[in-house]
mmCIF file of the N, C-alpha and C atoms, coordinates in Angstrom:
data_MODEL
# 
_entry.id   MODEL 
# 
loop_
_atom_site.group_PDB 
_atom_site.id 
_atom_site.type_symbol 
_atom_site.label_atom_id 
_atom_site.label_alt_id 
_atom_site.label_comp_id 
_atom_site.label_asym_id 
_atom_site.label_entity_id 
_atom_site.label_seq_id 
_atom_site.pdbx_PDB_ins_code 
_atom_site.Cartn_x 
_atom_site.Cartn_y 
_atom_site.Cartn_z 
_atom_site.occupancy 
_atom_site.B_iso_or_equiv 
_atom_site.pdbx_formal_charge 
_atom_site.auth_seq_id 
_atom_site.auth_comp_id 
_atom_site.auth_asym_id 
_atom_site.auth_atom_id 
_atom_site.pdbx_PDB_model_num 
ATOM 1   N N  . MET A 1 1  ? 10.586 102.524 -155.784 1.00 0.00 ? 1  MET A N  1 
ATOM 2   C CA . MET A 1 1  ? 11.804 101.903 -155.422 1.00 0.00 ? 1  MET A CA 1 
ATOM 3   C C  . MET A 1 1  ? 11.533 100.937 -154.161 1.00 0.00 ? 1  MET A C  1 
ATOM 4   N N  . GLU A 1 2  ? 12.252 99.787  -154.287 1.00 0.00 ? 2  GLU A N  1 
ATOM 5   C CA . GLU A 1 2  ? 12.093 98.785  -153.227 1.00 0.00 ? 2  GLU A CA 1 
ATOM 6   C C  . GLU A 1 2  ? 12.992 99.015  -152.055 1.00 0.00 ? 2  GLU A C  1 
ATOM 7   N N  . ALA A 1 3  ? 12.503 98.669  -150.876 1.00 0.00 ? 3  ALA A N  1 
ATOM 8   C CA . ALA A 1 3  ? 13.324 98.863  -149.705 1.00 0.00 ? 3  ALA A CA 1 
ATOM 9   C C  . ALA A 1 3  ? 12.942 97.733  -148.646 1.00 0.00 ? 3  ALA A C  1 
ATOM 10  N N  . TYR A 1 4  ? 13.792 97.493  -147.693 1.00 0.00 ? 4  TYR A N  1 
ATOM 11  C CA . TYR A 1 4  ? 13.489 96.501  -146.734 1.00 0.00 ? 4  TYR A CA 1 
ATOM 12  C C  . TYR A 1 4  ? 12.719 97.085  -145.492 1.00 0.00 ? 4  TYR A C  1 
ATOM 13  N N  . CYS A 1 5  ? 11.558 96.411  -145.114 1.00 0.00 ? 5  CYS A N  1 
ATOM 14  C CA . CYS A 1 5  ? 10.875 96.845  -144.018 1.00 0.00 ? 5  CYS A CA 1 
ATOM 15  C C  . CYS A 1 5  ? 11.250 95.953  -142.812 1.00 0.00 ? 5  CYS A C  1 
ATOM 16  N N  . VAL A 1 6  ? 11.738 96.518  -141.711 1.00 0.00 ? 6  VAL A N  1 
ATOM 17  C CA . VAL A 1 6  ? 12.208 95.783  -140.616 1.00 0.00 ? 6  VAL A CA 1 
ATOM 18  C C  . VAL A 1 6  ? 11.060 95.154  -139.740 1.00 0.00 ? 6  VAL A C  1 
ATOM 19  N N  . LYS A 1 7  ? 9.891  95.770  -139.804 1.00 0.00 ? 7  LYS A N  1 
ATOM 20  C CA . LYS A 1 7  ? 8.774  95.236  -139.096 1.00 0.00 ? 7  LYS A CA 1 
ATOM 21  C C  . LYS A 1 7  ? 8.146  94.097  -139.886 1.00 0.00 ? 7  LYS A C  1 
ATOM 22  N N  . CYS A 1 8  ? 7.903  94.123  -141.100 1.00 0.00 ? 8  CYS A N  1 
ATOM 23  C CA . CYS A 1 8  ? 7.374  93.079  -141.922 1.00 0.00 ? 8  CYS A CA 1 
ATOM 24  C C  . CYS A 1 8  ? 8.364  91.986  -142.222 1.00 0.00 ? 8  CYS A C  1 
ATOM 25  N N  . LYS A 1 9  ? 9.725  92.344  -142.195 1.00 0.00 ? 9  LYS A N  1 
ATOM 26  C CA . LYS A 1 9  ? 10.793 91.474  -142.531 1.00 0.00 ? 9  LYS A CA 1 
ATOM 27  C C  . LYS A 1 9  ? 10.745 91.055  -144.027 1.00 0.00 ? 9  LYS A C  1 
ATOM 28  N N  . ALA A 1 10 ? 10.497 92.003  -144.899 1.00 0.00 ? 10 ALA A N  1 
ATOM 29  C CA . ALA A 1 10 ? 10.332 91.704  -146.259 1.00 0.00 ? 10 ALA A CA 1 
ATOM 30  C C  . ALA A 1 10 ? 10.768 92.972  -147.087 1.00 0.00 ? 10 ALA A C  1 
ATOM 31  N N  . LYS A 1 11 ? 11.169 92.741  -148.315 1.00 0.00 ? 11 LYS A N  1 
ATOM 32  C CA . LYS A 1 11 ? 11.332 93.829  -149.250 1.00 0.00 ? 11 LYS A CA 1 
ATOM 33  C C  . LYS A 1 11 ? 9.993  94.216  -149.761 1.00 0.00 ? 11 LYS A C  1 
ATOM 34  N N  . LYS A 1 12 ? 9.702  95.486  -149.858 1.00 0.00 ? 12 LYS A N  1 
ATOM 35  C CA . LYS A 1 12 ? 8.433  95.956  -150.375 1.00 0.00 ? 12 LYS A CA 1 
ATOM 36  C C  . LYS A 1 12 ? 8.632  97.197  -151.097 1.00 0.00 ? 12 LYS A C  1 
ATOM 37  N N  . GLU A 1 13 ? 7.691  97.615  -151.969 1.00 0.00 ? 13 GLU A N  1 
ATOM 38  C CA . GLU A 1 13 ? 7.745  98.818  -152.704 1.00 0.00 ? 13 GLU A CA 1 
ATOM 39  C C  . GLU A 1 13 ? 7.294  100.017 -151.854 1.00 0.00 ? 13 GLU A C  1 
ATOM 40  N N  . MET A 1 14 ? 8.160  100.931 -151.769 1.00 0.00 ? 14 MET A N  1 
ATOM 41  C CA . MET A 1 14 ? 8.083  102.147 -150.815 1.00 0.00 ? 14 MET A CA 1 
ATOM 42  C C  . MET A 1 14 ? 6.978  103.000 -151.320 1.00 0.00 ? 14 MET A C  1 
ATOM 43  N N  . SER A 1 15 ? 6.148  103.615 -150.316 1.00 0.00 ? 15 SER A N  1 
ATOM 44  C CA . SER A 1 15 ? 5.157  104.506 -150.861 1.00 0.00 ? 15 SER A CA 1 
ATOM 45  C C  . SER A 1 15 ? 5.457  105.799 -150.248 1.00 0.00 ? 15 SER A C  1 
ATOM 46  N N  . ASP A 1 16 ? 4.856  106.904 -150.777 1.00 0.00 ? 16 ASP A N  1 
ATOM 47  C CA . ASP A 1 16 ? 5.241  108.293 -150.345 1.00 0.00 ? 16 ASP A CA 1 
ATOM 48  C C  . ASP A 1 16 ? 6.799  108.546 -150.271 1.00 0.00 ? 16 ASP A C  1 
ATOM 49  N N  . SER A 1 17 ? 7.537  108.089 -151.230 1.00 0.00 ? 17 SER A N  1 
ATOM 50  C CA . SER A 1 17 ? 8.990  108.112 -151.138 1.00 0.00 ? 17 SER A CA 1 
ATOM 51  C C  . SER A 1 17 ? 9.438  109.681 -151.656 1.00 0.00 ? 17 SER A C  1 
ATOM 52  N N  . GLU A 1 18 ? 10.427 110.060 -150.964 1.00 0.00 ? 18 GLU A N  1 
ATOM 53  C CA . GLU A 1 18 ? 11.095 111.344 -151.286 1.00 0.00 ? 18 GLU A CA 1 
ATOM 54  C C  . GLU A 1 18 ? 12.596 111.289 -151.118 1.00 0.00 ? 18 GLU A C  1 
ATOM 55  N N  . GLU A 1 19 ? 13.242 112.017 -152.108 1.00 0.00 ? 19 GLU A N  1 
ATOM 56  C CA . GLU A 1 19 ? 14.696 111.935 -152.036 1.00 0.00 ? 19 GLU A CA 1 
ATOM 57  C C  . GLU A 1 19 ? 15.274 112.954 -151.062 1.00 0.00 ? 19 GLU A C  1 
ATOM 58  N N  . VAL A 1 20 ? 16.123 112.498 -150.119 1.00 0.00 ? 20 VAL A N  1 
ATOM 59  C CA . VAL A 1 20 ? 16.771 113.462 -149.173 1.00 0.00 ? 20 VAL A CA 1 
ATOM 60  C C  . VAL A 1 20 ? 18.300 113.349 -149.256 1.00 0.00 ? 20 VAL A C  1 
ATOM 61  N N  . THR A 1 21 ? 18.967 114.278 -148.734 1.00 0.00 ? 21 THR A N  1 
ATOM 62  C CA . THR A 1 21 ? 20.327 114.306 -148.600 1.00 0.00 ? 21 THR A CA 1 
ATOM 63  C C  . THR A 1 21 ? 20.855 114.146 -147.215 1.00 0.00 ? 21 THR A C  1 
ATOM 64  N N  . MET A 1 22 ? 21.705 113.174 -147.058 1.00 0.00 ? 22 MET A N  1 
ATOM 65  C CA . MET A 1 22 ? 22.153 112.982 -145.719 1.00 0.00 ? 22 MET A CA 1 
ATOM 66  C C  . MET A 1 22 ? 23.265 113.913 -145.283 1.00 0.00 ? 22 MET A C  1 
ATOM 67  N N  . LYS A 1 23 ? 23.655 113.966 -143.985 1.00 0.00 ? 23 LYS A N  1 
ATOM 68  C CA . LYS A 1 23 ? 24.687 114.856 -143.536 1.00 0.00 ? 23 LYS A CA 1 
ATOM 69  C C  . LYS A 1 23 ? 26.008 114.785 -144.322 1.00 0.00 ? 23 LYS A C  1 
ATOM 70  N N  . ASN A 1 24 ? 26.373 113.523 -144.674 1.00 0.00 ? 24 ASN A N  1 
ATOM 71  C CA . ASN A 1 24 ? 27.598 113.318 -145.335 1.00 0.00 ? 24 ASN A CA 1 
ATOM 72  C C  . ASN A 1 24 ? 27.492 113.680 -146.862 1.00 0.00 ? 24 ASN A C  1 
ATOM 73  N N  . GLY A 1 25 ? 26.357 114.079 -147.373 1.00 0.00 ? 25 GLY A N  1 
ATOM 74  C CA . GLY A 1 25 ? 26.267 114.450 -148.721 1.00 0.00 ? 25 GLY A CA 1 
ATOM 75  C C  . GLY A 1 25 ? 25.639 113.452 -149.756 1.00 0.00 ? 25 GLY A C  1 
ATOM 76  N N  . ARG A 1 26 ? 25.568 112.226 -149.238 1.00 0.00 ? 26 ARG A N  1 
ATOM 77  C CA . ARG A 1 26 ? 24.966 111.223 -150.081 1.00 0.00 ? 26 ARG A CA 1 
ATOM 78  C C  . ARG A 1 26 ? 23.366 111.297 -150.010 1.00 0.00 ? 26 ARG A C  1 
ATOM 79  N N  . LYS A 1 27 ? 22.918 110.739 -151.211 1.00 0.00 ? 27 LYS A N  1 
ATOM 80  C CA . LYS A 1 27 ? 21.458 110.732 -151.416 1.00 0.00 ? 27 LYS A CA 1 
ATOM 81  C C  . LYS A 1 27 ? 20.823 109.511 -150.812 1.00 0.00 ? 27 LYS A C  1 
ATOM 82  N N  . ALA A 1 28 ? 19.559 109.639 -150.454 1.00 0.00 ? 28 ALA A N  1 
ATOM 83  C CA . ALA A 1 28 ? 18.868 108.516 -149.845 1.00 0.00 ? 28 ALA A CA 1 
ATOM 84  C C  . ALA A 1 28 ? 17.366 108.697 -150.219 1.00 0.00 ? 28 ALA A C  1 
ATOM 85  N N  . LEU A 1 29 ? 16.623 107.630 -150.170 1.00 0.00 ? 29 LEU A N  1 
ATOM 86  C CA . LEU A 1 29 ? 15.134 107.776 -150.333 1.00 0.00 ? 29 LEU A CA 1 
ATOM 87  C C  . LEU A 1 29 ? 14.518 107.435 -149.009 1.00 0.00 ? 29 LEU A C  1 
ATOM 88  N N  . LYS A 1 30 ? 13.438 108.214 -148.603 1.00 0.00 ? 30 LYS A N  1 
ATOM 89  C CA . LYS A 1 30 ? 12.801 108.080 -147.356 1.00 0.00 ? 30 LYS A CA 1 
ATOM 90  C C  . LYS A 1 30 ? 11.300 107.833 -147.748 1.00 0.00 ? 30 LYS A C  1 
ATOM 91  N N  . GLY A 1 31 ? 10.605 106.814 -147.133 1.00 0.00 ? 31 GLY A N  1 
ATOM 92  C CA . GLY A 1 31 ? 9.261  106.686 -147.427 1.00 0.00 ? 31 GLY A CA 1 
ATOM 93  C C  . GLY A 1 31 ? 8.603  105.734 -146.301 1.00 0.00 ? 31 GLY A C  1 
ATOM 94  N N  . LYS A 1 32 ? 7.444  105.181 -146.724 1.00 0.00 ? 32 LYS A N  1 
ATOM 95  C CA . LYS A 1 32 ? 6.703  104.384 -145.750 1.00 0.00 ? 32 LYS A CA 1 
ATOM 96  C C  . LYS A 1 32 ? 6.364  103.064 -146.339 1.00 0.00 ? 32 LYS A C  1 
ATOM 97  N N  . CYS A 1 33 ? 6.178  102.014 -145.531 1.00 0.00 ? 33 CYS A N  1 
ATOM 98  C CA . CYS A 1 33 ? 5.810  100.684 -145.874 1.00 0.00 ? 33 CYS A CA 1 
ATOM 99  C C  . CYS A 1 33 ? 4.278  100.744 -146.192 1.00 0.00 ? 33 CYS A C  1 
ATOM 100 N N  . PRO A 1 34 ? 3.850  100.244 -147.379 1.00 0.00 ? 34 PRO A N  1 
ATOM 101 C CA . PRO A 1 34 ? 2.482  100.306 -147.764 1.00 0.00 ? 34 PRO A CA 1 
ATOM 102 C C  . PRO A 1 34 ? 1.616  99.411  -146.863 1.00 0.00 ? 34 PRO A C  1 
ATOM 103 N N  . THR A 1 35 ? 2.170  98.403  -146.182 1.00 0.00 ? 35 THR A N  1 
ATOM 104 C CA . THR A 1 35 ? 1.507  97.476  -145.350 1.00 0.00 ? 35 THR A CA 1 
ATOM 105 C C  . THR A 1 35 ? 1.229  97.872  -143.935 1.00 0.00 ? 35 THR A C  1 
ATOM 106 N N  . CYS A 1 36 ? 2.334  98.208  -143.281 1.00 0.00 ? 36 CYS A N  1 
ATOM 107 C CA . CYS A 1 36 ? 2.277  98.572  -141.832 1.00 0.00 ? 36 CYS A CA 1 
ATOM 108 C C  . CYS A 1 36 ? 2.370  99.991  -141.468 1.00 0.00 ? 36 CYS A C  1 
ATOM 109 N N  . GLY A 1 37 ? 2.930  100.856 -142.570 1.00 0.00 ? 37 GLY A N  1 
ATOM 110 C CA . GLY A 1 37 ? 3.114  102.208 -142.242 1.00 0.00 ? 37 GLY A CA 1 
ATOM 111 C C  . GLY A 1 37 ? 4.489  102.613 -141.578 1.00 0.00 ? 37 GLY A C  1 
ATOM 112 N N  . THR A 1 38 ? 5.346  101.763 -141.376 1.00 0.00 ? 38 THR A N  1 
ATOM 113 C CA . THR A 1 38 ? 6.620  101.913 -140.737 1.00 0.00 ? 38 THR A CA 1 
ATOM 114 C C  . THR A 1 38 ? 7.573  102.734 -141.607 1.00 0.00 ? 38 THR A C  1 
ATOM 115 N N  . GLY A 1 39 ? 8.384  103.660 -141.189 1.00 0.00 ? 39 GLY A N  1 
ATOM 116 C CA . GLY A 1 39 ? 9.278  104.349 -142.071 1.00 0.00 ? 39 GLY A CA 1 
ATOM 117 C C  . GLY A 1 39 ? 10.334 103.559 -142.564 1.00 0.00 ? 39 GLY A C  1 
ATOM 118 N N  . MET A 1 40 ? 10.588 103.680 -143.873 1.00 0.00 ? 40 MET A N  1 
ATOM 119 C CA . MET A 1 40 ? 11.650 102.942 -144.657 1.00 0.00 ? 40 MET A CA 1 
ATOM 120 C C  . MET A 1 40 ? 12.724 103.964 -145.101 1.00 0.00 ? 40 MET A C  1 
ATOM 121 N N  . TYR A 1 41 ? 13.948 103.502 -145.342 1.00 0.00 ? 41 TYR A N  1 
ATOM 122 C CA . TYR A 1 41 ? 15.002 104.337 -145.693 1.00 0.00 ? 41 TYR A CA 1 
ATOM 123 C C  . TYR A 1 41 ? 15.919 103.440 -146.617 1.00 0.00 ? 41 TYR A C  1 
ATOM 124 N N  . ARG A 1 42 ? 16.285 104.074 -147.676 1.00 0.00 ? 42 ARG A N  1 
ATOM 125 C CA . ARG A 1 42 ? 17.238 103.361 -148.661 1.00 0.00 ? 42 ARG A CA 1 
ATOM 126 C C  . ARG A 1 42 ? 18.306 104.361 -149.143 1.00 0.00 ? 42 ARG A C  1 
ATOM 127 N N  . ILE A 1 43 ? 19.563 103.919 -148.882 1.00 0.00 ? 43 ILE A N  1 
ATOM 128 C CA . ILE A 1 43 ? 20.752 104.743 -149.284 1.00 0.00 ? 43 ILE A CA 1 
ATOM 129 C C  . ILE A 1 43 ? 21.028 104.485 -150.758 1.00 0.00 ? 43 ILE A C  1 
ATOM 130 N N  . LEU A 1 44 ? 21.092 105.552 -151.586 1.00 0.00 ? 44 LEU A N  1 
ATOM 131 C CA . LEU A 1 44 ? 21.329 105.417 -152.869 1.00 0.00 ? 44 LEU A CA 1 
ATOM 132 C C  . LEU A 1 44 ? 22.918 105.415 -153.174 1.00 0.00 ? 44 LEU A C  1 
ATOM 133 N N  . GLY A 1 45 ? 23.264 105.129 -154.455 1.00 0.00 ? 45 GLY A N  1 
ATOM 134 C CA . GLY A 1 45 ? 24.620 105.155 -154.833 1.00 0.00 ? 45 GLY A CA 1 
ATOM 135 C C  . GLY A 1 45 ? 25.255 106.602 -154.947 1.00 0.00 ? 45 GLY A C  1 
ATOM 136 N N  . LYS A 1 46 ? 26.516 106.646 -155.225 1.00 0.00 ? 46 LYS A N  1 
ATOM 137 C CA . LYS A 1 46 ? 27.193 107.941 -155.239 1.00 0.00 ? 46 LYS A CA 1 
ATOM 138 C C  . LYS A 1 46 ? 26.830 108.719 -156.483 1.00 0.00 ? 46 LYS A C  1 
ATOM 139 N N  . LYS A 1 47 ? 26.292 108.063 -157.552 1.00 0.00 ? 47 LYS A N  1 
ATOM 140 C CA . LYS A 1 47 ? 25.908 108.826 -158.799 1.00 0.00 ? 47 LYS A CA 1 
ATOM 141 C C  . LYS A 1 47 ? 25.008 109.906 -158.490 1.00 0.00 ? 47 LYS A C  1 
# 
């Protein structure tokens, strides 16, 4: 899954991604940037 890295300022393919549930019940993907190792987060749709 692609996500935006704020450190690299570019969209990259997330590595070590895992699906998590936020406090409000929505799903999100949490992973790391393959280039710099910064944490990346992508909120998924309601489906």
